[in-house]
C-alpha positions as CSV (number, residue, x, y, z in Angstrom):
1,M,-51.5,1.5,-46.9
2,N,-49.9,0.2,-43.8
3,A,-51.6,0.4,-40.4
4,P,-50.4,3.6,-38.6
5,A,-47.7,3.3,-36.0
6,E,-48.6,5.4,-32.9
7,T,-47.0,6.8,-29.8
8,P,-48.5,9.3,-27.4
9,Y,-46.6,12.0,-29.3
10,A,-46.3,11.0,-32.9
11,L,-48.2,9.1,-35.6
12,R,-46.7,7.2,-38.6
13,S,-48.5,6.1,-41.7
14,D,-46.9,4.6,-44.9
15,R,-48.1,4.6,-48.4
16,D,-46.4,4.1,-51.8
17,G,-43.0,4.4,-50.3
18,I,-43.7,7.6,-48.4
19,A,-43.8,7.6,-44.6
20,T,-45.7,10.5,-42.9
21,V,-44.6,11.3,-39.4
22,T,-47.1,13.5,-37.7
23,L,-46.4,15.5,-34.5
24,S,-49.3,14.7,-32.2
25,R,-49.4,17.0,-29.1
26,P,-52.0,19.4,-30.4
27,A,-53.1,20.6,-27.0
28,A,-49.5,21.6,-26.3
29,R,-49.0,23.1,-29.8
30,N,-46.7,20.1,-30.4
31,A,-44.1,21.4,-28.0
32,L,-41.0,19.3,-28.0
33,S,-40.9,17.7,-24.5
34,M,-38.1,15.2,-23.8
35,A,-40.5,12.3,-24.2
36,M,-41.8,13.7,-27.6
37,M,-38.2,14.2,-28.9
38,A,-37.3,10.6,-27.8
39,A,-40.4,9.2,-29.5
40,L,-39.7,11.1,-32.8
41,H,-36.0,10.1,-32.7
42,G,-37.0,6.4,-32.3
43,M,-39.5,6.6,-35.1
44,L,-36.9,8.1,-37.4
45,D,-34.4,5.4,-36.5
46,D,-37.0,2.8,-37.5
47,I,-37.7,4.6,-40.8
48,H,-33.9,4.9,-41.5
49,H,-33.7,1.1,-41.5
50,D,-36.9,0.5,-43.4
51,T,-36.0,-0.1,-47.0
52,S,-39.6,0.2,-48.2
53,V,-39.6,4.0,-47.3
54,K,-38.1,6.3,-49.9
55,V,-39.3,9.7,-48.6
56,V,-40.5,11.1,-45.3
57,I,-43.1,13.8,-44.7
58,L,-42.9,15.6,-41.4
59,A,-46.3,17.0,-40.6
60,A,-48.3,18.1,-37.5
61,E,-51.8,18.3,-36.2
62,G,-53.6,21.0,-34.3
63,P,-53.4,24.8,-34.3
64,A,-49.5,25.0,-34.7
65,F,-46.8,23.1,-36.5
66,C,-44.6,23.2,-33.5
67,A,-44.1,25.7,-30.7
68,G,-40.5,24.7,-29.9
69,H,-39.4,23.4,-26.5
70,D,-41.8,22.6,-23.8
71,L,-41.3,25.6,-21.6
72,K,-43.4,24.2,-18.7
73,E,-41.1,21.2,-18.6
74,M,-38.0,23.4,-18.7
75,R,-39.3,25.6,-15.9
76,A,-39.9,22.5,-13.8
77,I,-36.2,21.6,-14.3
78,G,-35.2,24.9,-12.8
79,R,-31.5,25.8,-12.8
80,D,-30.1,22.3,-13.0
81,A,-27.4,22.7,-15.7
82,D,-27.1,19.0,-16.3
83,R,-30.8,18.4,-16.9
84,L,-31.1,21.5,-19.0
85,G,-28.1,20.5,-21.1
86,A,-29.7,17.1,-21.6
87,V,-32.8,18.8,-23.1
88,F,-30.7,20.7,-25.7
89,A,-28.5,17.7,-26.4
90,R,-31.6,15.6,-27.1
91,C,-33.0,18.3,-29.4
92,S,-29.7,18.6,-31.3
93,A,-29.5,14.8,-31.7
94,L,-33.0,14.8,-33.1
95,M,-32.1,17.5,-35.7
96,Q,-29.0,15.6,-36.7
97,R,-31.0,12.4,-37.0
98,I,-33.2,14.2,-39.6
99,Q,-30.2,15.3,-41.5
100,S,-28.5,11.9,-41.3
101,L,-31.6,10.0,-42.3
102,R,-31.0,8.2,-45.5
103,Q,-34.4,9.3,-46.9
104,P,-35.2,12.9,-47.9
105,V,-37.4,14.7,-45.4
106,I,-40.1,17.2,-46.4
107,A,-41.6,19.4,-43.8
108,R,-45.4,20.0,-44.4
109,V,-46.0,23.2,-42.5
110,H,-49.7,24.1,-42.0
111,A,-49.3,26.7,-39.3
112,M,-47.0,28.6,-37.0
113,A,-43.5,27.2,-36.4
114,T,-41.5,28.9,-33.6
115,A,-38.1,28.4,-32.0
116,A,-37.2,24.7,-32.2
117,G,-40.3,24.3,-34.4
118,C,-38.7,26.7,-36.9
119,Q,-35.5,24.7,-36.4
120,L,-37.4,21.5,-37.5
121,V,-38.4,23.3,-40.7
122,A,-34.9,24.6,-41.4
123,T,-33.4,21.2,-40.7
124,A,-35.7,19.3,-43.1
125,D,-34.3,18.7,-46.5
126,L,-37.3,20.4,-48.1
127,A,-40.2,22.4,-46.8
128,I,-43.6,23.3,-48.2
129,A,-45.8,25.7,-46.2
130,A,-49.3,27.0,-46.3
131,E,-49.4,30.7,-47.2
132,T,-51.0,31.3,-43.8
133,A,-48.1,29.7,-41.9
134,K,-45.5,31.9,-40.0
135,F,-42.0,31.3,-38.7
136,A,-40.2,32.9,-35.7
137,T,-37.3,32.5,-33.4
138,P,-38.9,34.4,-30.5
139,G,-36.7,33.2,-27.6
140,V,-35.2,36.7,-27.2
141,N,-38.6,37.9,-26.0
142,I,-38.4,35.7,-23.0
143,G,-34.7,36.1,-22.3
144,L,-33.6,32.9,-23.9
145,F,-31.8,33.5,-27.2
146,C,-32.6,30.8,-29.9
147,S,-29.0,29.6,-30.0
148,T,-29.7,26.1,-31.1
149,P,-32.4,27.0,-33.7
150,M,-29.9,29.5,-35.0
151,V,-27.6,26.6,-36.2
152,A,-30.2,25.4,-38.7
153,L,-31.6,28.8,-39.4
154,T,-28.3,30.3,-40.5
155,R,-27.7,27.4,-42.8
156,N,-30.9,28.3,-44.7
157,V,-31.5,32.0,-44.4
158,P,-29.0,34.9,-45.3
159,R,-27.1,36.4,-42.4
160,K,-28.9,39.7,-42.1
161,Q,-32.4,38.2,-42.3
162,A,-31.5,35.4,-39.8
163,M,-30.1,38.0,-37.4
164,E,-33.2,40.1,-37.7
165,M,-35.4,37.1,-36.8
166,L,-33.1,36.2,-33.9
167,L,-32.8,39.7,-32.5
168,T,-36.4,40.8,-32.8
169,G,-38.3,37.6,-32.3
170,E,-40.8,38.8,-34.9
171,A,-42.6,36.4,-37.1
172,M,-41.9,35.9,-40.8
173,D,-44.8,35.1,-43.2
174,A,-44.6,32.2,-45.6
175,A,-44.0,34.3,-48.7
176,T,-41.0,36.0,-47.1
177,A,-39.8,32.6,-45.8
178,E,-39.9,31.3,-49.4
179,R,-38.1,34.4,-50.7
180,F,-35.3,34.0,-48.1
181,G,-34.9,30.2,-48.6
182,L,-36.3,28.9,-45.3
183,I,-39.0,27.0,-47.3
184,N,-39.2,25.8,-50.9
185,H,-42.8,26.9,-51.6
186,A,-45.7,28.7,-50.0
187,V,-49.0,27.5,-51.3
188,P,-52.7,28.1,-50.6
189,P,-53.8,26.0,-47.5
190,E,-56.2,24.0,-49.6
191,R,-53.3,23.0,-51.9
192,L,-50.8,22.1,-49.2
193,D,-51.4,18.3,-49.1
194,E,-51.5,17.9,-52.9
195,T,-48.3,19.9,-53.3
196,V,-46.4,18.0,-50.6
197,H,-47.5,14.6,-51.8
198,A,-46.8,15.4,-55.5
199,L,-43.2,16.4,-54.5
200,A,-42.8,13.3,-52.4
201,A,-44.1,11.1,-55.2
202,R,-41.7,12.6,-57.7
203,I,-38.7,12.0,-55.3
204,A,-40.0,8.5,-54.4
205,S,-39.9,7.5,-58.1
206,K,-36.1,7.7,-58.1
207,S,-33.5,5.1,-57.0
208,P,-33.5,4.9,-53.2
209,L,-29.8,4.2,-53.2
210,T,-29.1,7.3,-55.3
211,L,-31.3,9.4,-53.0
212,A,-29.4,8.2,-50.0
213,I,-26.0,8.7,-51.6
214,G,-26.9,12.1,-52.8
215,K,-28.3,13.3,-49.5
216,E,-25.3,12.2,-47.6
217,A,-22.9,13.8,-50.1
218,F,-24.9,17.1,-50.1
219,Y,-24.4,17.6,-46.4
220,A,-20.8,16.3,-46.4
221,Q,-19.6,18.6,-49.2
222,I,-21.4,21.7,-48.1
223,E,-19.2,22.1,-45.0
224,K,-15.9,21.7,-46.9
225,G,-13.8,24.1,-48.9
226,T,-14.2,24.0,-52.7
227,V,-11.2,21.7,-53.4
228,A,-12.1,19.3,-50.7
229,A,-15.8,19.4,-51.7
230,Y,-14.8,18.4,-55.3
231,D,-12.5,15.7,-54.1
232,H,-15.3,14.3,-51.9
233,A,-18.0,14.6,-54.7
234,S,-15.7,12.9,-57.2
235,A,-15.2,9.9,-54.9
236,V,-19.0,9.7,-54.3
237,M,-19.8,9.8,-58.0
238,T,-17.3,7.1,-58.7
239,R,-18.9,4.9,-56.0
240,N,-22.4,5.8,-57.3
241,M,-21.5,4.9,-60.9
242,L,-20.5,1.4,-59.8
243,A,-23.9,0.7,-58.3
244,R,-26.4,-1.4,-60.3
245,D,-29.0,1.3,-60.1
246,A,-26.7,3.8,-61.9
247,Q,-25.9,1.1,-64.6
248,E,-29.7,0.5,-64.9
249,G,-30.5,4.2,-65.1
250,V,-27.9,5.0,-67.8
251,G,-28.9,1.9,-69.8
252,A,-32.6,2.9,-69.5
253,F,-31.9,6.4,-70.7
254,I,-29.9,5.2,-73.7
255,D,-32.6,2.5,-74.5
256,K,-35.4,5.1,-74.0
257,R,-37.3,3.0,-71.4
258,P,-38.3,3.5,-67.8
259,P,-35.6,2.3,-65.3
260,V,-36.3,-0.5,-62.9
261,W,-34.6,0.3,-59.6
262,E,-33.1,-2.4,-57.3
263,G,-31.9,-0.1,-54.6
264,C,-28.3,-1.4,-54.9
């Protein structure tokens, strides 16, 4: 296990091809200040270029997973449109970095995720939550509609359910979040770590090149029409089949032996 990397806002530890990034502002309920978002973005950039990492777990410490934007910081900005715009631009860039990361990202949600914290969960490729966790987009309660969290939310949750969350600000429990597709699984709190790590290990056993190709193709095709999506996917599969890992995987399947991945 590598020595953890640390910033004032996030921790990183690597083991067996899995990097765990832990939000670390527990006293502030892991609110996303500008500095915290910058630190997370930088850490993810490093991971993207680290070929030893096959899967990322996004976790948090403290009483909440993430409370969203740092409202104290935003209040201090006041009515400066440029500086406020920079906050939301930074947040949007962070979410897009998660999606564009070559490694799959699993959100490990142990507690409440609200506003931009709920957005983090919705943005992650996969999400496992404790049954006691809750999810909300409560900006409407303070006069600030959760417009940017809405982007990720509506790409996971059906329209009527997403609109109810956005218009009422009420919290959704983990079982409901699983039913509506915001998370993959809700599990007892004592089984959260084993469930997350078992999923991460299963994914990490695959070809890292294939994972990267597949993740990129998933998000590229999903925004296209059906014909364009098939055209794109066909080109991706052709490129994928030319890779050594695909040749190795097919050969191993035919020869009935475990594949040996090269990542190329």
